[in-house]
N, C-alpha and C positions, 0 to 999 in steps of 0.2 A: 678350520672346517667344523670343531664344536662350538665356536662363535657363530650365533640367529648373524646370520647375513640374507637377502631376499631375494640376493643378486646371486647370491650360491648359491652350487645344487648338487654338485663337487668336485671330483675329479677325474682325470682321464689319463691315467699315466700311462703310457706309448717308446717305445727304444727294440731294442736287436732282442732274439730269442737271449740266457742267463744275461741280461745287467743287472736284473734286481728288482721287476719291476715287480713283481711276486712274495719279496722279499720285503719292498718296500710297502707294499697296500698288507697283510700277514699281520707289517708293525703297528700300522697304523688304525687296522680291525683292532687290537686288541690293545689298544693308546684307548678308542673313543665307544666302542661298542658298552659298556654301561652306564655312558649316557645319553641315551638314548631307549625305550618305553620294549625296542628288539632289533637284532640283528640278526643279519646270516652271507653265512660267506659261499659264492658258489664257485670251486675250477672246476670251469669246461676239457671233459677231457672228449672230443668228441669220437676218440676208437673208441668210451667205456660207456655212454652213456649217452640218452639219450633228453630230448627236450622234455618229457614228459614226467623220466625219474630228475629231474632237473627239480621241477615244479614243484614237482613233491616233496623233497629236499630245498624248497626255499621255505615253504608253506609249513613243515614243520620246523627249524628254525625260528619258525616268527608263530608263537607260536598257538598253527591250525593244529587241529583235531582231527578224527576219524581222514584223517589224508593216502587214498589209494590210487596208487601206480591202473588201475583198469577203469577209473574214470577218466571218460573223455578231454582230452584239451581243453575249448573253453569251458570245459566245470572248472576246469582249472584257473585256469584267466583269471574267471568274473571272483572264486574263493580268492586268489591275488589280488582282485583289486580291492576287492570288500576289508582284505583283514590287513591294507594298510592304512584304508580311506578315514583319516583324522587323525596319522598317527603318526607321532616320528619312531620313523626307524633307521637304524644305514642297511645299509645294502653294498658287496659289492660281491663282485663278478669278472671277476678272474681267463685272460689266457679266451677273448672272443676274437673270436676271425670273422664274425659271418656279421648281415645286417640281420637278421632271424633270431639272434641268439638277444641282439638286444629288444627289439623287438617284440620274443615271447617272454621273458624274463623281468622286466622292467616297466612297472607298471607308475603308473601317474599319483606321481609318489608325493606327500601334504605339506607344506611349508615348514620347513626345519628339517624341515628326512635332509639324509646324506645316500649319495651311491659315491660312489670308488670302483672303474672300472683299470683295466689291464690294457693294452691290445700290442699286439706289432704293428698293426697298423696309426698312421698318425690322425686316423678320422674312417668314419664306414657313412659316408656321401648316403646309401639309400636305404639308412633307417632312418625311419621314420619319429620314431622316441625323438632320433638323437637330433632332428631335424626341429626338431620342439623344443629343447635347450639347451646347443650348445652355444647359444647368449651366457648360458648358467653354467656352463665347469670348464670349472677349469683344465688348461693343454698341461703337461711338462714331458718330455724329453728325460728321462732315465739314460744321463750320459753314464759311461764308460771310465773307469779311474781311471786317477794320473796312475802316473811310472810310482813314487814312492808309495798312494794306497796299497797298486794291486805286489808289490814286491810285500809290504804288509803280513795281508790276508796272503799268500797264499806263505809267505814262511809262516805263521799262525795253522795255516791246515797242515803245513805239515812238518809242524811242534818245532822248525825251526826258531823260535822265538824262547826259549825256553831249556837253554843253556845246552843244545846242539850244534858244535862249530862244523861252521867248514873246511874241512882239512888243509885242500890244494887249491892255485887256481883254476888248474882241470873240471874239479865239481864248481869254483867261483862262478868260471863262467857257463857250465853247466846249466844251471840255474836265471843266472840270465835270462841265456837263454831262451829257455822254456817260457822264464816268465814275459816272454814277448810274442812271442809265444798264441799265451794265449792273450794277447791285445785288448787287456782291458776287460773282459769278462768277466768280475763276481766267478760264476757256476767253474767258469773254467777253471780259474781258477783255483776253486776250491779240491776240484776233483784232484786235478794235475796237487795238490798239496799230498791228500791222501793219499793217494799213490804211493808216495814215494815219501810218505811219514818218516823220521827217524826208528829207529831201532833202542832194541828196552836199553837197549847197552849206552842210550845216545850219541852213536854212531851213525850220520847218513848213509841213505845206503849207498850201494855202488855203483860207480858213474856207467856204465850197462841200465841201469835201470832204467835210469834219467835221457839219459841218448837212445837207447832205441823202442822200449814199446808206447813211456809215458809220457815222451816229446809229438809222440809221432800217432797218442791219443787226447793233447791236450791240440795242437795243429786241426783234428778231425770236430774235435768238439766247437773253434772258434770257429769252420767253414762253412758247421752245422748252419750255426746261428748266425751268419753273417747275411750267408745267403736267404733267408729266412725272409730278412729285413723289406 
C-alpha cells in the first residue's frame, strides 16, 4: 500500500464479525497515515450516525474548514471531491454494509491515494463506485485464528500467560471447551478471556464462572458473528 502502483488502489478486507478486520485496518492506518498528505478513518455505525455526519467527519479529518451538518449533502460531496483532487490521501471506511455507503463517502481519488475498506460482505455488486475500481482493489478474507493462536490470545486476555496456572484438569478442560466455543474469533476470545481474568492473587476464577455465564456468553458472541457472515 505504501509503494506507488497504478494497478492498486487499496484493500477490501472482509470476513465474519469479530474476526479482526477493524484491528487490521486500524493497524494499517496508524502505520501508513503519515505517508500521505491527508488521512481519514470513518467507522460506520448505522444506528448512531447519518451519511451527513460521516461526510462532515471525513471532511474535517481531511483538513477542511467551516464544515457544518446543516450543509446540504450535494454540497458536502462536491467539497469532498474538490478536497481530494490532486492530493495523495489515505481513506479507511470501516464496517461497510450497503452500496450507498461507498457511493456517498468515497470520491474519485488521485493516483497514489489509497483506500482500505472493511466489510462482512465479500463484495457489494450494486455499488457504482466499486464497479469502477474493482480491478484495483485487492480482496483479502481475514481468517479465523488457528487453535494455537486462539489459545495464545485467550490466555493473554485472561492473564493466564503471566504466571496464573490451572490448578486441576477440570479447569483445564473448561478452558479448552471455552476456547473451542469462541470458534477462532479474536473478539469472542478477548471478551471471554477478559471476563475470567485471573484474580489479584494470581489464581484462576472458580469453575462455576467458566462453565455457566462466560461459556454461554462466548457461544452467543460466536453465533451472532457467524449468522452475520
